[in-house]
N, C-alpha and C positions, 0 to 999 in steps of 0.2 A: 199854804206856807210859802211857796215859791211863786206866788201869783204876780208879784210886782217885778220880777226879774225879766231881762230881755230874753228872747227866744234861745240863743246859744248859751246863755248862762244858766238856764233852767235845767237841772239834772233829769227831770222827768222826760224832757224832750230828747236828751241824749240816750236815755234808756230805750225810748220808743224807736229812735233811729238805729240803735244797736240791735234790737229785736228784729226790725225789718231787714237790716243787712244780714243778720244770721239766717233768717228764713230764705232770703234770696240766694245766699251763698250755699247753704247746706240743705235746704228744703228738698230739692230735687233728688239729691243723693240719699237722704233719709227715706224719702217716699219710695224711690225705686228699690232700695234695700228691703223695706217693709213689704212691698208688693211681691218682690221676688221670694221672700221667706214664706209668705202666704201661699203663693203659687206652688212652691216646692212641697209644702205640707199637703196641699190639696192633691198634688200628683202622687205623693206617697200613699195617701188614703185611697185614691182611685186604684193604684196598683194593688194594694192589699185587697180591695173589694174584687178586683178582677181575678186575683189569685184564689180567693175564697170561692168564687163562682167556678173557676177551673177545677178546683179540688172537688167541688160538689158534683160537677159533671163527670169527673173521673169515678167518684164513688158510685154514682148512679149507673155508669157503664159497667163497673165491676159487679154491682148488684144484679144488673140485667144478665150479665155473663154467667153469674152463679146460678141464677134461676134457669137459664137455658141448660146448663150442665145438669142441674137437678132434674129437670124434665126428661132429659136424655137418659139419665140414670134410672128414672122411674120406668120409662118405656123399655129399657133394656132389662130391668128386673121383671117387668110384666112378661116380656118375651121369654126370659129364662124360666119363669114360673109356669107359663103355658107349656113350654117344651118339657119341663120336668113333670108336669101333670100328664102330658101325652106319653112320656116315657114310662111313668109309673103305671099308667093304664095298660100299656103294651106289655110291660114286665109281668103285671098281674095276670093278664090273659095267657101269656106264655107259661107262667108257673102253674096255672090251672090246667092247661093242656098237657103239661109234662109232669104228671103226678109221680113218675118213677125216677125223677132226677135225684142225683146223689146228694148226700149231706154237704159235701164240699161246695157243690154248685149253689145250694141254698145259703150257705154261709157267705159265699162271694156276693150273691145278690143282696143280702142284708148289709154287707159292707158298702156296696154301691149306694144303697139307699141312705145309709148314714152319711156318706160323703156328700150326697146331693143335699141332704138336710143341713149339713155343716156349711156348704156353699150358700144355700138359701139364707141361713142365719147370718153369715158374713155379709152377703149382699144387703140384707135388711139393716144390719148395723151401719154399713156404708151409707145407705140411703138416709137413715135417721141422722147420721153425723152431718150429711150434706144439708138436711133440713134444718138442723140446729144451727149450723154455721150461717146459713142464709137468713134465718130468723134473727140471729145475733147481729149480723151485718145490717139488716133492715132496722133493728132497734137502735143501733148505734147511730146510723145515719139519720133516722127520724128524730132522735133526741138531740143530736149535736148540730144538725144543719137545717133548722127550721127557719121560717120567715121571721119569727120573733127573735131568734138568736142573731140572725143577720141584722135585724133592726137594732138590737141592743148593741151590737158591735159598732154600727155606724154612729149611734147616739153617743156611745162611749168615746169614740174617736173625735167627734165634734165637741164633746164636753171637755176634752183635754187640749183642744186647740188653743184656747187663751193661755193656758199655763205653758205650753210649748213655745208660744210666741214671746212670752215674757222671758223664758229661759234663753231664747235665741237672741 
């Protein structure tokens, strides 16, 4: 349509010159802004990944600490049980040797045994509660912080990157 016009009279040439001038003037600014936005988003994703790794390490440390406390409680309970068994054996032997003991002394010994049984029951409840808490913590950690969950979080963040760039 404008093939016969001189170079400066042809509007297509002016459009081409305008596009080239626009790219020369604003291209570097647009490019640097775009790369800065992408770098900022990548830094944010990296920070989130580092935070998730830190939280996972903390959770594993808490789990380890809970397991150590549980083992200590089990050892203490075993020691108390052995002590209670030794004490029960001693009390039984003393009771057999002292057949003439009064009714009050027999009543006192029965009360001591009941108290020991109550303490053993309380210790058993504490141990069971510690085991349940440890198992619950292990289940929560294994369900929420798996390699698949970490991979899904990363894929999700990467999937939302184009939308975030368009919004910015």
